[in-house]
C-alpha positions as CSV (number, residue, x, y, z in Angstrom):
1,X,-0.2,0.3,-0.1
2,X,1.4,3.3,-0.9
3,X,-0.9,5.5,0.8
4,X,1.3,6.8,3.3
5,X,-1.0,6.9,6.1
6,X,-1.8,4.5,8.7
7,X,-4.8,2.4,8.7
8,X,-5.8,0.8,11.5
9,X,-10.8,-7.0,21.9
10,X,-7.6,-6.6,23.4
11,X,-7.8,-5.0,26.9
12,X,-5.4,-2.0,27.6
13,X,-4.0,-4.0,30.6
14,X,-2.8,-7.4,30.6
15,X,-3.0,-10.0,33.6
16,X,0.3,-11.5,34.9
17,X,-0.1,-15.2,35.0
18,X,2.2,-18.4,35.0
19,X,1.7,-20.7,32.1
20,X,4.2,-23.5,31.3
21,X,6.8,-21.9,33.1
22,X,6.9,-18.5,31.5
23,X,6.0,-15.2,33.3
24,X,3.6,-12.9,30.8
25,X,4.5,-9.6,32.3
26,X,1.9,-6.4,31.6
27,X,2.3,-3.6,29.5
28,X,2.0,-0.4,32.0
29,X,2.7,3.4,31.6
30,X,6.4,4.1,32.8
31,X,7.7,0.5,32.7
32,X,11.3,1.6,32.1
33,X,11.0,4.0,35.2
34,X,14.0,2.9,37.4
35,X,15.3,0.3,35.0
36,X,18.1,2.5,33.6
37,X,19.5,3.9,36.3
38,X,18.8,7.9,36.0
39,X,18.2,7.9,32.6
40,X,14.9,8.7,31.2
41,X,14.0,6.4,28.1
42,X,11.0,8.3,27.0
43,X,12.9,11.6,27.0
44,X,16.0,10.1,25.1
45,X,13.7,9.1,22.2
46,X,11.6,12.1,22.4
47,X,14.9,14.1,21.7
48,X,15.8,12.1,18.7
49,X,12.3,12.2,17.4
50,X,11.7,16.0,17.7
51,X,14.8,16.7,15.9
52,X,13.5,14.5,13.2
53,X,10.3,16.0,12.9
54,X,11.5,19.6,12.8
55,X,13.5,18.6,10.0
56,X,11.0,16.9,8.1
57,X,7.5,17.1,9.2
58,X,6.3,14.0,7.1
59,X,7.8,11.8,9.8
60,X,4.5,11.7,11.4
61,X,2.6,9.9,8.8
62,X,5.7,7.6,8.1
63,X,5.7,6.5,11.8
64,X,2.1,6.1,12.1
65,X,1.9,3.7,9.4
66,X,5.0,1.8,10.4
67,X,3.4,1.2,13.8
68,X,0.2,0.3,12.0
69,X,2.0,-2.1,9.6
70,X,3.9,-3.6,12.4
71,X,0.8,-4.2,14.9
72,X,-1.4,-5.6,12.0
73,X,0.8,-8.4,11.5
74,X,2.0,-10.5,14.5
75,X,1.2,-8.1,16.7
76,X,3.2,-5.2,17.8
77,X,6.5,-6.7,18.1
78,X,8.9,-4.7,15.7
79,X,8.9,-7.5,13.2
80,X,8.6,-5.0,10.5
81,X,12.2,-3.8,11.0
82,X,13.9,-7.0,10.6
83,X,16.0,-7.1,7.5
84,X,16.2,-10.2,5.2
85,X,15.5,-11.5,1.8
86,X,11.9,-12.6,2.9
87,X,11.3,-10.3,6.0
88,X,8.1,-8.5,6.3
89,X,10.1,-5.7,4.7
90,X,10.0,-7.3,1.5
91,X,6.2,-7.5,1.2
92,X,4.4,-5.6,-1.3
93,X,2.3,-3.8,1.1
94,X,5.5,-2.7,3.0
95,X,8.1,-1.6,0.3
96,X,6.9,2.0,0.5
97,X,6.9,2.1,4.5
98,X,9.7,4.5,5.7
99,X,11.0,5.7,9.0
100,X,13.2,2.6,9.6
101,X,16.5,4.9,9.8
102,X,14.5,6.9,12.7
103,X,13.8,4.1,14.9
104,X,17.5,3.1,14.5
105,X,18.5,6.3,15.7
106,X,16.2,6.4,18.6
107,X,17.4,2.6,19.3
108,X,20.9,3.5,19.5
109,X,20.3,6.6,21.6
110,X,18.7,4.6,24.3
111,X,21.4,1.5,23.9
112,X,24.2,4.0,24.5
113,X,22.4,4.9,27.8
114,X,21.0,1.8,28.8
115,X,22.0,-1.4,26.7
116,X,20.0,-4.2,26.5
117,X,16.8,-3.1,28.1
118,X,14.7,-1.3,25.9
119,X,12.8,-3.1,22.9
120,X,12.4,-1.9,19.5
121,X,8.8,-2.4,19.6
122,X,8.4,-0.1,22.6
123,X,10.9,2.4,20.8
124,X,8.3,2.4,18.0
125,X,5.2,3.1,20.3
126,X,7.0,6.0,21.9
127,X,8.5,7.4,19.1
128,X,5.1,7.3,17.1
129,X,3.1,8.8,20.5
130,X,5.9,11.6,20.1
131,X,5.1,12.6,16.6
132,X,1.4,12.6,17.1
133,X,1.9,15.1,19.8
134,X,4.4,17.2,17.9
135,X,1.8,17.4,14.9
136,X,-1.0,18.6,17.1
137,X,-2.7,15.6,17.9
138,X,-2.6,15.6,21.9
139,X,-0.1,13.8,24.2
140,X,-1.4,10.2,25.4
141,X,0.6,8.0,27.9
142,X,2.1,5.4,25.9
143,X,2.1,2.0,27.6
144,X,5.5,0.1,27.4
145,X,7.0,-3.4,28.4
146,X,6.8,-4.9,25.0
147,X,9.4,-7.5,23.8
148,X,10.8,-8.1,20.3
149,X,9.3,-10.8,18.0
150,X,11.5,-13.8,16.8
151,X,9.7,-14.0,13.4
152,X,9.5,-11.6,10.5
153,X,8.4,-13.1,7.1
154,X,6.5,-11.7,4.1
155,X,4.0,-14.5,3.7
156,X,2.4,-13.4,7.1
157,X,1.6,-9.8,5.8
158,X,-1.8,-9.1,5.2
159,X,-3.1,-5.5,5.5
160,X,-6.2,-3.8,4.6
161,X,-5.8,-1.5,1.4
162,X,-7.1,2.0,0.6
163,X,-9.9,0.5,-1.7
164,X,-11.5,-1.9,0.9
165,X,-15.2,-1.7,1.6
166,X,-16.5,-0.5,4.9
167,X,-17.7,-3.7,6.2
168,X,-14.4,-5.3,5.0
169,X,-12.7,-2.9,7.0
170,X,-14.7,-3.2,10.1
171,X,-14.1,-6.8,9.9
172,X,-10.3,-6.5,9.4
173,X,-10.2,-4.3,12.6
174,X,-12.7,-6.4,14.6
175,X,-10.3,-9.4,14.0
176,X,-7.6,-7.3,15.9
177,X,-10.0,-6.4,18.8
178,X,-11.0,-3.1,17.5
179,X,-14.2,-1.4,17.2
180,X,-16.0,0.5,14.6
181,X,-15.5,3.7,16.5
182,X,-11.7,2.8,17.1
183,X,-11.2,2.1,13.5
184,X,-12.8,5.5,12.5
185,X,-10.7,7.1,14.9
186,X,-7.4,5.7,13.7
187,X,-8.4,6.5,10.1
188,X,-8.2,9.9,11.2
189,X,-4.4,9.3,10.6
190,X,-5.3,10.3,7.3
191,X,-5.2,14.0,8.0
192,X,-1.5,13.6,7.3
193,X,0.5,12.0,4.4
194,X,0.2,11.3,0.9
195,X,-1.5,9.1,-1.5
196,X,-0.2,8.2,-5.0
197,X,-2.5,9.0,-8.1
198,X,-2.5,5.2,-9.0
199,X,-4.9,4.6,-5.8
200,X,-7.2,7.2,-6.9
201,X,-7.3,7.2,-10.5
202,X,-10.1,5.1,-10.9
203,X,-12.3,7.6,-8.9
204,X,-11.2,10.5,-11.4
205,X,-12.0,8.8,-14.6
206,X,-13.4,5.4,-14.4
207,X,-15.2,4.7,-11.5
208,X,-16.6,1.5,-11.2
209,X,-15.9,1.0,-14.8
210,X,-18.5,3.7,-15.8
211,X,-16.0,5.7,-17.6
212,X,-17.2,8.6,-15.2
213,X,-15.6,10.0,-12.2
214,X,-16.7,9.0,-8.6
215,X,-20.2,10.8,-8.4
216,X,-19.7,11.0,-4.3
217,X,-16.4,13.5,-5.0
218,X,-16.5,17.2,-4.5
219,X,-16.5,18.5,-8.2
220,X,-13.9,21.3,-7.2
221,X,-11.6,18.3,-5.8
222,X,-12.1,16.4,-8.7
223,X,-10.7,19.2,-11.1
224,X,-7.6,19.6,-8.6
225,X,-6.8,15.9,-8.7
226,X,-7.4,15.6,-12.2
227,X,-4.9,18.3,-12.9
228,X,-2.5,16.4,-10.5
229,X,-3.1,12.8,-11.6
230,X,-3.8,13.0,-15.7
231,X,-5.0,9.6,-17.0
232,X,-1.7,9.0,-19.2
233,X,0.7,10.2,-16.7
234,X,4.1,8.4,-16.8
235,X,5.0,9.4,-13.2
236,X,2.9,8.4,-10.2
237,X,2.5,11.5,-8.5
238,X,1.3,12.1,-5.1
239,X,-1.6,14.3,-3.5
240,X,-1.7,15.2,0.0
241,X,-4.5,13.3,2.1
242,X,-5.6,16.5,3.6
243,X,-5.9,19.1,0.9
244,X,-6.4,22.0,3.5
245,X,-3.1,23.7,2.6
246,X,-2.6,24.8,6.2
247,X,-2.5,21.7,7.9
248,X,-0.9,18.6,5.5
249,X,1.2,17.7,8.8
250,X,-1.4,18.2,11.5
251,X,-3.4,15.2,13.1
252,X,-6.8,16.7,13.5
253,X,-10.6,16.1,13.3
254,X,-10.7,18.3,10.1
255,X,-10.2,14.9,8.1
256,X,-13.9,14.1,8.9
257,X,-15.3,17.6,8.5
258,X,-13.5,16.9,4.9
259,X,-15.3,13.6,4.5
260,X,-18.6,15.3,5.1
261,X,-18.1,17.8,2.6
262,X,-17.2,14.6,-0.1
263,X,-13.6,15.5,-0.2
264,X,-12.1,12.4,1.2
265,X,-9.0,11.2,-1.2
266,X,-9.1,7.6,-0.8
267,X,-12.1,5.6,-1.4
268,X,-12.3,4.4,2.1
269,X,-12.2,7.7,3.4
270,X,-15.3,8.8,1.4
271,X,-17.0,5.8,2.1
272,X,-16.9,6.2,5.9
273,X,-19.0,9.3,5.7
274,X,-21.7,7.6,3.4
275,X,-22.0,4.3,5.0
276,X,-24.7,3.8,7.3
277,X,-22.5,1.6,9.7
278,X,-20.0,4.6,10.1
279,X,-21.4,7.9,9.0
280,X,-22.8,8.4,12.6
281,X,-19.2,8.2,14.1
282,X,-17.8,10.2,11.3
283,X,-20.7,13.1,11.9
284,X,-19.7,13.1,15.6
285,X,-15.9,13.2,15.2
286,X,-16.4,16.1,12.7
287,X,-17.8,18.3,15.3
288,X,-15.9,17.1,18.5
289,X,-13.7,18.9,20.6
290,X,-12.1,15.9,22.1
291,X,-10.5,14.3,19.1
292,X,-7.1,14.2,20.4
293,X,-7.8,12.4,23.6
294,X,-9.8,9.9,21.8
295,X,-7.6,9.5,19.0
296,X,-4.7,9.0,21.6
297,X,-6.8,6.1,23.5
298,X,-7.3,4.3,20.2
299,X,-3.4,4.4,19.4
300,X,-3.0,3.0,22.7
301,X,-5.4,0.2,21.7
302,X,-3.6,-0.6,18.6
303,X,-0.4,-0.6,20.5
304,X,-1.5,-3.6,22.6
305,X,-2.4,-5.6,19.9
306,X,-0.7,-9.1,20.0
307,X,2.2,-8.0,22.4
308,X,5.0,-10.0,23.8
309,X,5.7,-9.2,27.3
310,X,7.6,-10.8,30.3
311,X,10.0,-13.7,28.9
312,X,8.6,-13.7,25.5
313,X,10.3,-12.8,22.5
314,X,13.8,-10.8,23.1
315,X,15.1,-7.4,23.4
316,X,17.2,-7.1,20.1
317,X,20.6,-5.4,20.1
318,X,19.8,-4.1,16.8
319,X,16.2,-3.7,15.6
320,X,17.1,-4.9,12.3
321,X,18.0,-8.1,13.3
322,X,17.1,-10.8,15.7
323,X,19.7,-11.9,18.3
324,X,19.8,-15.5,17.6
């Protein structure tokens, strides 16, 4: 999936139990407090991410997408970071994922202060929280205590694409323990990032093989996008998912307002505003004052999918390779 945006029941906490000799720990806010001497792990990550964000604000879309692609395959275990000829990175939906070097930098910084303690999976979660905050999406308390997975295989990658129907999207998110409302909240990440013209050309020129544009699209938006995405272009241009020139890097509920005005870029975006299963949620969020807090809560839920804790998995020395 080239659209650089994050598509996105597990309880927010996990009960510690003993099972076949293993102790499964719990995700918790402040997990690393006191585990690295006087070093503040989250502050170290924040320093790296803040500098990167001000160099390149598109970092927010990159890390949101990276976390989503990681958590939807084998859970939030940093398996997407592993290099290899058949690792998750090599799967078609992940070929345009970026941000790996940012996670490398943050991991190196915490390793320097506190070697062998902080997982790559937690670095992803902390870093993504930080860019959401920097982009105006509010600050949420990130839970930590994840451990890194031992398996990364391209064959395991199955992700919902931008042309998925609303019922199909609901089923995909439900399979990960996420509700309809949480799905719509997480798709609010489409207020940042870009989409390639190849993913929207059908909406502009041959919607559902009618030879006509998508009738649900605002005509003025259609004209703008047609000029950016001509039918016989040899280059796959990109367009901002948020066509508001004042907020292309800001996480906000303007995404839902845009959808209500029939100015959603991707098919799934626009369908959220017309499908009876999701339209009431979109309307509510378009007028909500508490979107940042609700988005943050949905991100916490996303970050708890299929985590490894306790003695499961490992703490990688390098995010690009397992220790074994």
